[in-house]
PAZAPA-4460 file (N, C-alpha, C; in steps of 0.05 Angstrom, whole numbers, plus 32768, in hexadecimal, padded with zeros to 4 digits):
% residues 114
    n_x    n_y    n_z   ca_x   ca_y   ca_z    c_x    c_y    c_z   seq   type   mol
   7DDA   7992   8580   7DEF   7986   856F   7E08   799A   856F     1      M     A
   7E1F   7990   8578   7E36   79A1   8579   7E3F   79AD   855E     2      P     A
   7E48   79C5   855E   7E52   79D0   8544   7E6D   79C3   853C     3      R     A
   7E70   79C0   8522   7E8A   79B4   8518   7EA0   79C9   851C     4      E     A
   7EB6   79C1   8526   7ECC   79D3   852B   7EDE   79D2   8511     5      R     A
   7EE2   79E8   8507   7EF2   79EA   84EE   7F0F   79F0   84F6     6      R     A
   7F22   79E5   84E4   7F3E   79EB   84E8   7F43   7A06   84DE     7      N     A
   7F4D   7A17   84EF   7F52   7A34   84E9   7F65   7A38   84D1     8      I     A
   7F77   7A24   84CE   7F8A   7A27   84B8   7F7E   7A23   849D     9      S     A
   7F64   7A17   849C   7F57   7A17   8482   7F4F   7A32   8478    10      E     A
   7F4C   7A44   848B   7F44   7A5F   8484   7F5C   7A71   8482    11      Y     A
   7F72   7A6B   848D   7F8A   7A7B   848B   7F9B   7A75   8474    12      K     A
   7F9C   7A5B   846C   7FAC   7A52   8457   7F9E   7A57   843C    13      S     A
   7FAD   7A5B   8428   7FA1   7A62   840D   7FAD   7A52   83F7    14      V     A
   7F9E   7A50   83E2   7FA7   7A45   83C8   7FA7   7A5D   83B5    15      W     A
   7FBE   7A62   83A7   7FC1   7A77   8393   7FBF   7A69   8378    16      L     A
   7FAB   7A73   8369   7FA7   7A69   834E   7FB3   7A7C   8339    17      F     A
   7FC1   7A73   8325   7FCA   7A82   830E   7FBD   7A74   82F7    18      A     A
   7FAB   7A84   82EA   7F9B   7A7A   82D2   7FA5   7A8D   82BB    19      M     A
   7FA9   7A82   82A5   7FB3   7A91   828F   7FAA   7A89   8273    20      F     A
   7FA7   7A9B   8261   7FA1   7A99   8246   7FB7   7AA8   8236    21      D     A
   7FCB   7A99   822C   7FE0   7AA7   821E   7FDF   7A9F   8201    22      L     A
   7FE8   7AB1   81F1   7FE8   7AA9   81D2   7FFD   7A95   81CC    23      P     A
   7FF8   7A83   81BA   8009   7A6E   81B2   8009   7A6C   8194    24      V     A
   8005   7A85   8186   8002   7A85   816A   801C   7A88   815A    25      D     A
   8032   7A89   8167   804C   7A8B   815A   8061   7A7D   816B    26      S     A
   8077   7A77   8160   808C   7A69   816F   8095   7A7A   8185    27      K     A
   8097   7A93   8183   80A0   7AA5   8199   808B   7AA5   81B0    28      A     A
   8071   7AA7   81A9   805B   7AA6   81BB   805B   7A8C   81CB    29      A     A
   805F   7A75   81BE   8061   7A5B   81CA   8077   7A59   81DD    30      R     A
   808D   7A66   81D5   80A3   7A66   81E7   809F   7A78   8201    31      K     A
   8091   7A8E   81FE   8089   7A9F   8215   8076   7A8E   8227    32      R     A
   8062   7A80   821B   804F   7A70   822A   8060   7A5C   823B    33      Y     A
   8070   7A4C   822F   8081   7A38   823C   8091   7A44   8252    34      T     A
   809C   7A5C   824B   80AF   7A67   8261   809E   7A6F   8279    35      R     A
   8087   7A7B   8274   8075   7A82   828A   806C   7A6B   829C    36      F     A
   8064   7A56   828C   805C   7A3D   8299   8073   7A31   82AB    37      R     A
   808A   7A30   82A0   80A1   7A25   82AD   80A9   7A36   82C6    38      N     A
   80A6   7A51   82C4   80AB   7A62   82DA   8097   7A5E   82F0    39      L     A
   807D   7A59   82EA   8069   7A52   82FE   8072   7A39   830D    40      L     A
   807A   7A24   82FD   8082   7A0A   8309   809B   7A10   831C    41      L     A
   80AD   7A22   8315   80C4   7A26   8325   80BD   7A35   833E    42      S     A
   80A6   7A43   833D   809C   7A52   8355   808C   7A3E   8368    43      L     A
   808B   7A26   8360   807E   7A12   8370   805E   7A0E   836A    44      G     A
   8055   7A18   8354   803A   7A14   834C   8038   79F9   833F    45      F     A
   8020   79EC   8342   8018   79D2   8336   8005   79D6   8322    46      D     A
   8006   79C8   830C   7FF1   79CB   82F7   7FD8   79BA   8301    47      M     A
   7FC1   79C9   8301   7FA8   79BB   8307   7F9A   79B3   82EF    48      L     A
   7F9C   79C5   82D9   7F91   79C0   82BE   7FA2   79D1   82AC    49      Q     A
   7FA0   79CE   8292   7FAF   79DE   827F   7FA8   79FB   8286    50      Y     A
   7FBE   7A0A   8289   7FBC   7A26   828E   7FB0   7A2F   82A9    51      S     A
   7FAD   7A1B   82BB   7FA4   7A21   82D6   7FB6   7A13   82EA    52      V     A
   7FC4   7A26   82F9   7FDA   7A1A   830B   7FD3   7A25   8326    53      Y     A
   7FDB   7A17   833C   7FD5   7A20   8358   7FEB   7A17   836A    54      A     A
   7FED   7A26   8380   8000   7A21   8395   7FF4   7A27   83AF    55      R     A
   7FFA   7A16   83C2   7FEF   7A1A   83DE   8003   7A29   83EE    56      Y     A
   7FF8   7A3A   8400   8008   7A4B   8411   7FFC   7A49   842C    57      F     A
   800B   7A49   8441   8002   7A48   845C   7FF5   7A61   8465    58      A     A
   7FFB   7A78   8458   7FEF   7A90   845F   7FEB   7AA3   8446    59      S     A
   7FDA   7AB7   8449   7FD6   7ACA   8435   7FEF   7ADA   842E    60      E     A
   7FFE   7AE0   8445   8017   7AEF   8442   802A   7AE2   842F    61      D     A
   802C   7AC6   8432   8040   7AB8   8420   8036   7AB8   8404    62      A     A
   801B   7AB7   83FF   8012   7AB9   83E5   8015   7AD3   83D7    63      A     A
   8016   7AE8   83E8   8018   7B04   83DD   8034   7B05   83D0    64      V     A
   8049   7AF8   83DD   8064   7AFA   83D2   8066   7AEC   83B7    65      V     A
   8058   7AD5   83B4   8058   7AC7   839A   8047   7AD5   8386    66      H     A
   8032   7AE2   838F   8022   7AF2   837C   8033   7B07   8370    67      R     A
   8043   7B14   837E   8057   7B29   8373   8069   7B1B   8360    68      K     A
   8073   7B02   8367   8086   7AF3   8354   807A   7AEE   833B    69      A     A
   8060   7AE5   833B   8053   7ADE   8322   8050   7AF8   8312    70      V     A
   8047   7B0E   831F   8046   7B28   8311   8060   7B30   8302    71      K     A
   8075   7B2A   830F   8090   7B31   8304   8098   7B21   82EB    72      A     A
   808A   7B0A   82E6   8090   7AF8   82D0   807C   7AF8   82BA    73      I     A
   8067   7B0B   82BC   8050   7B0C   82AA   805C   7B0D   828E    74      L     A
   804F   7AFE   827A   8057   7B02   825E   804A   7B1C   8254    75      P     A
   8056   7B27   823E   804C   7B41   8233   8030   7B3E   8228    76      P     A
   8026   7B28   821F   800C   7B25   8212   7FFC   7B0F   8221    77      E     A
   7FE3   7B0F   821D   7FD1   7AFB   8227   7FC4   7B05   8244    78      G     A
   7FB7   7AF2   8250   7FA7   7AF9   8268   7FB1   7AE6   827E    79      Q     A
   7FB7   7AF1   8295   7FBD   7AE0   82AD   7FAC   7AEA   82C4    80      V     A
   7FA0   7AD6   82D2   7F91   7ADE   82E9   7F9A   7ACF   8301    81      R     A
   7F9D   7ADD   8319   7FA6   7AD3   8330   7F8E   7AD3   8345    82      L     A
   7F8A   7ABD   8352   7F73   7ABA   8364   7F7C   7AAC   837D    83      L     A
   7F75   7AB6   8395   7F7C   7AA9   83AF   7F61   7A9F   83B9    84      S     A
   7F60   7A87   83C3   7F49   7A7B   83D0   7F54   7A6E   83EA    85      V     A
   7F44   7A6C   83FE   7F4B   7A5F   8417   7F4D   7A41   8413    86      T     A
   7F5B   7A34   8422   7F5E   7A18   8421   7F43   7A0A   8426    87      D     A
   7F33   7A18   8436   7F16   7A0E   843A   7F07   7A10   8421    88      R     A
   7F08   7A27   8412   7EF9   7A29   83F9   7F04   7A16   83E5    89      Q     A
   7F1E   7A12   83E4   7F29   79FF   83D1   7F1F   79E3   83D5    90      F     A
   7F1C   79DB   83EE   7F14   79C0   83F6   7EF7   79BB   83EC    91      G     A
   7EE8   79D1   83E8   7ECB   79CE   83DF   7EC8   79CB   83C1    92      K     A
   7EDF   79CB   83B3   7EDF   79CA   8396   7ED5   79AF   838D    93      M     A
   7EC4   79AE   8378   7EBB   7995   836C   7ECF   7990   8354    94      D     A
   7EDB   7977   8354   7EEE   7971   8340   7EE2   7958   8330    95      V     A
   7EE0   795A   8316   7ED6   7944   8306   7EEB   793C   82F2    96      F     A
   7EEF   7921   82EF   7EFD   7916   82D9   7EE9   7904   82C9    97      E     A
   7EE2   7910   82B2   7ECC   7903   82A4   7EB3   7908   82B6    98      G     A
   7EA4   78F2   82BC   7E8C   78F4   82CD   7E93   78EC   82E9    99      K     A
   7EAD   78E2   82EE   7EB6   78DB   8309   7EBE   78F3   8318   100      S     A
   7EB7   78F5   8332   7EC1   790A   8343   7ED7   7900   8353   101      S     A
   7EE8   7912   835D   7EFE   790D   8370   7F02   7925   8381   102      R     A
   7F0F   7920   8396   7F16   7938   83A9   7F2A   7949   839D   103      K     A
   7F2A   7964   83A4   7F3E   7976   839B   7F5A   796F   83A9   104      P     A
   7F6F   7979   839D   7F8A   7975   83A9   7F8B   797D   83C6   105      E     A
   7F9B   796F   83D6   7F9F   7975   83F2   7FB6   7988   83F2   106      K     A
   7FB6   7999   8407   7FCE   79AA   840D   7FE7   7998   8413   107      P     A
   7FFE   79A3   840B   8016   7993   8412   801A   7991   8431   108      P     A
   8029   797E   8439   8030   797A   8455   8042   7992   845D   109      D     A
   803D   799E   8474   804C   79B4   847D   8065   79AC   848C   110      Q     A
   807C   79B8   8486   8094   79B1   8493   8099   79CB   84A7   111      L     A
   809A   79C4   84C1   809F   79D8   84D3   80BC   79D7   84DD   112      L     A
   80C8   79EF   84DD   80E4   79F1   84E5   80E5   7A04   84FD   113      L     A
   80F2   79FC   8512   80F5   7A0D   852B   8110   7A18   852C   114      F     A
***
């Protein structure tokens, strides 16, 4: 039986997750939470769940740049975790809505400029 050939880009491309628990116990804290969330959106992250955002990158090098950008906007309180996984690992994720399952998000179409 022939071995399945894997697309090498599944291993080179990554998803960067930003997961956070920020205080919302005061008006000022809620404002910082909203500001951080909006800054993630402006960096191209999409919300997967409340306080879990992710963005696809064609390479780890591109993700490193945005990892630094997120570090630059960290709020003074709370906890933020950044996690990179390959596109191949991301594609193995189980996603459930209630008891129904669905496939994880697909990477965006790539635009090549020469």
